N, C-alpha and C positions, 0 to 999 in steps of 0.2 A: 603296473600302476602308473597313474598319470604323473605329470611333473608339477602341477599347480600346488603352491605351498603358501602358507601364511605364517610369517615369523618362525619358520623352521618346522611348522606342523602341517601335515596334509589335512585339508578340510575334512571333517567327518563325513560329509556327504560323498566325497570322492572315495574315501576309504570304504564306505558302505557299498558304493557301486562296484568297487574292485572285488569285494567279497561276494557280491550278489551275481556278478557275471552279466553278460549282455542279455540273457533271456529271463532274468528274474532271480530271486533268492534261491540258492541251491538247498537241497535237504540238509538238515542240521548235522546228520551223521558225517557229511563230507567236509565239514568245517572243523578246524582245530578248536579245542576247548576255549583257548584264549580269544579266538575270533568270535565264538558264540557269546562270551561274556562282553566282548567289545560291542557287539550288535545290541545286546540288551542295554548296555550303558548308553549307547548312542540313541536308542529308542526313548529311554527315560529322559535324556537330555533334551531331545526334540520336543517331548511333551511339556517339559519345563519351560522351554523358550516360547512355545505356542501360547502359554498362559501369561507370558510377560509382555505387556504392551511396550512397543518401541518408544523410547524417550528422545525428545529432540531439544536442541538448543539453537538460539540465533547465532549465526556466524557473524562476528563483529570484528572491527579493527579500530584502533584508537591512534590518534596523533601523538607523537613523542614530545611535541612542544605544545604549549598552551596557545590556543587561538581564540581571539575575541574580535568583536565588531561593535563600535569603531575601535581602531587600534589603540593600544596603550600610548600615552597615559590616561586617555579618556576613560570614563566609566563605561563598562561593558553593557550593551543592550542584549547581545547574544554571545554565548560562549560555546565552543565546539565540544561535542560529546563523543560521537563515534559514527562509524559507517556500518550499516548492515548490508551484507551481500547475499544472504540466503539463510537456509537452515541446514543443520547437520545433526546426525545422530549423537546423543550424549555419549561421552567417554565413560560409560558405566560398566559394571561387571557384565551385565546382560549383553551390552554391545560387543564386548570382547569375546564372550562365549559365542555370540551369534557369528562373529567373524571367523572363529575357529571352525564352526559348523559349516558355514556357507562359503568361506574363503574369500578374502579380499574385502575392501570397503569402497569400491569405486562408486557405488550408488548411495553413499552416505551423505553426500552434499547435494542439496537442491538449490542451486544458485539462481539468483534473479537473472532474467534475460532482458526484458524491457519493462521495468516497473513504471507505471504511469499514474497510479493513484494509491494512496495509503490512508488508513483510518484506524483508530484504536477504539476499543469498547470499554465499558465501565469496569470490567474485571481485568483490564490490561491486555486483552487479546488484540492481535494485530492482523489486519487483512490488507493484502497487496494485490491490486489488479496488475497482472503481468501479460501484456499483449504478445510478448515474445513467445510464451508457451501457451497462449490462448487459455489462460487459467487464472484463478484467484487463489493465492496462497494464504491460508488461515493458520495462524500460530496462536496457541493458548498457553501462555507461560505458566499459569498456576498448575496445569496438568502436564506441562512439557509435551503437548500434543500438537501434531502438525497434520493438516488436511490440505489436499490439493483439489480444489473444485474445478472440474473440467466440463461438466455437463449439468443441465437441468433436466433430470430424468433422461429422456431419450434424445434431447436436443443439445448438441455439443456447443460450447461457447466458441464464438468466432472472433469477437473483438471486445473483450471486457475492458472498459475504459474508466469506470468509476465505481467506488464502493462506499457504503456507509452503514452504520449500525443504528438500530432504534433502541428504545429504552428496555426492551426485552431481549436484546442481543441478537435479534434477527438481522441477517445480513442481506443487503440489497446490492445487486450488481447490475449495472447498465451495460448492455451489449449494443454498441452503435451499429454493427453490421446486421444483426438480427432484427433490431427495432423493438426490443423488449427490455423490461427491467425484471430480473429474476429475484425471487425471495427465497432465502434459505433459513432454516431454523438454527438455533444456537449450536446444534451438533453437526451442522453442515448438510442436513437433509433438505432436499428440495420441497418447498411448500406451494408456491404459486408463481404466477408471472403477471406483470402489468403491461398491457399493450394498447388498451383503449384509452383515448384521451378526448374528452368532450364527445363530439359526434363522429370523430375519426379515430385514427390510430397514430401512435408514436412513429415518427419517421426516422429520426436519428437521435435517440436518447444518449446524453453524454453526462454532464455533471449532476451529482446527487447531493442533497443536504437533508438533514432531518431536524424538525422543530420539536424539541422535547416537551415544551409546555403545551402545545396544541396537538401533538402527535400527528404531525403532517410530514409527508415526504415530498420534497420538491425535486422535480425532474426537468432538466434543461433539454429541450428539443432543438438542436442546432439548426436543422433544415427548416423547421417551422418558425424559428426565431421567437420562441415562446418558452415560458416556464410554467409547468403544470404542477398543481398541488393535489396530492392523493391522501385520502383519510386512511384510518386503520383498516377499513374494509377493502381498500384497494380501489375506491371510487374516486374519479377525478372531480374535485369540488370547486375549483376555480383555476384560472390561468391568467397570465398577463404577458404583455409584450407585443410583438408584431415587427415587421420589417421596416427599418428606417433609421434616421440619424437623430431624430428629435428625442427629447427626454422621455425615458420609459420604453423606447423602441430599441431593437437590436439589429446588429448585422453579424450573424453567426456567433451567438453566445456559446460558451463552452463550459466553464467551471462556475461553481456556486458554493457559498459558505454561509452557514447560519451561525451568527456570532453569539458570544455569551450575553450580549446586550439585547438579543432578540431581533437583530437586524439581518437582512439578507444582502449579500454582496455577490454580484454577478459579473463575470468577465465578458465584456462585450468586445470580442476579439478584433473584428475588422472595423469597428469604430474606435479601436485603440483606447479604451477607457474601462473603468470600473463603475458600474451603476449600483446604487444603494436603494433598497426598498424596505418597507415595513413587512411584517410577516403575512400581510394580506395582499401583498403585491403593489401597494401604493408607492409611487415614486417619491424618493426623498432627496437624492443628490447624485452627483457623478463627478469623476475627476479623471484626468489623463488625456494625452494626445500623442499622435504619432511623431516620432523624432528620435534623435540619437544622443540627447543630453540627459543629465541626471533628472529623474522624475518622468522622463518620456517613456513611451512603449514602442517596441518593434514587433514583438510576438508575445503579448500577455497571455499567460496560462493560469496556473493555480492561484487562488486567492485565499487568505486566511486572516483572522483577527484575533488578537490576544485579549486578556481580561481588561487591560488598560485602554483598549480601543485602538491600538496601533495596527495598521493594515499592512499585510505582507503580500506582495505580488511577484510571482515568478515570471521572468521573461526568458523564453526559450532561445531567442536570438542573441540577447546580451549575455546569456549564461549566468544569471545572477538573480538575487531577490532584492527588490526595492521596498523600503519601508516608508510609510506615510502616516501622518497623524490623522485624526478624525475629520479634519477639514480638507484632506487630500493634499496636504503640503508635504513635499519630499523631505525625508529625514536622513536616511543613509542607505548604503548598499552593502549587502552581504555576498561575498564570493565574486568569482570571475571565471573566465574560461580556462579549463585545465582538468587534470586528472588527480591532483593532490587533494589532501583533506581540505575541505572548505572551498573547493573549486568544483565547477559543474560543466557538464557537456549535454546540451539540450535537456535541461530540467523541465518537469511538467507539473505533476500534482504536488500539493502541499497541505499539511494539516497541523493544527495545534491542539494538543490534548488538554485536559483540565488541570494537569500538573505543570503546565507551562513548558512542555517539550515540543519543539518544532521539528516536524518530519518533512523532508524534501525528497521527492523522487528524482534522483540524479540519473535520468533514464538511460542515456547512452554510455554512462560509466557503470551501468548495471548495478546500482546500489541505491540505498536510501540513507541520506545523511541526517544526523540528529544534532540539534542545538538546544541549549537551555536558554530560555527567554527571561530577561529581567523585566517583570511586568510592572514594576514601580519606577520605571525609567522614563525620564524626559518630560512627562506630563504634556506630551504633544508639542514640545518646543523643538525647534530645529537643532540638529547636531552640527557642531562646528565642521564646516566642509573640508577642513584640512585632514579630517579622519574618515572621510567617506569612501576610502579605497580608490580615489582618483576618478578620472573621467571614464565614461562608458565607451 
């Protein structure tokens, strides 16, 4: 018999193999009666496990101390909740029995590798674009179900960089290397792809946002310096942008967010600003400039807006999140460079759900950090700078 064990028990599959021999199961008359009973038991148990769907939980960690921004004694705008680092099998009876049968739990943890985009659906499901594994991780907490989306039918994902759900929980995934946006059903099955935009094709689709009221999908094309809007049929209905520095023009845009107020926010990365548009692409305003002071940008990435209109901008070089009021005036900073809770290493995507939970892709720390946002805070007024976590 082999030496592999699990908590003092040889896995059933190993024991069955030892009884069967190298050339298959031997005739029953050559087995001891207790071995025959054992094989029958093992067979029934395997049938039972085959009918039991694997249950999954999020793998989370929490800080032992309370963290808030700005620091106490100021009123908190954001408080720290937890860090998610992947998914793992639930510690249920079925999981224990499965470990006894198959031996070991080395594959029970599906850790994030390089999470760059995160979004939640109306039923609480979470999708994470993970470029490190060239996949999208989809977790449905109501069912404790986990799916790893690695391909669209026969086309493997190469660089999934953004995810978003629509009102029917269809999942949209932009692949910047392939030049397509893939559409998956709520059960993770591939439905279609978007690649035509106007008279041409998408060149480098990156940021995604969904307009619930008009049922429009917005796709940022970084190489084209444009934002395209697609209807429910997958047809490109209008676009806006172009290369330049003037208002409404872009220099390699990346991320986009559709706010609860029905406004679009676009990260104009190499113009070092956030541009603001109505839902038809009409220019409204912009803010930001290149620099190393509070409110400046060095590598602006994800952008999000809460219900009170406060704007959150991730900066990958500063390793933090900067908050601005609706006029683009700097309010405060969340985080700094590091590996502890509330610290970041090359963060990228950001999302705020309808419940006021802020999700930040802490990419090179291989985790997603969660914060609770106080959405009745500040009313757009500046925070006392003595609590803004210091200089950048």
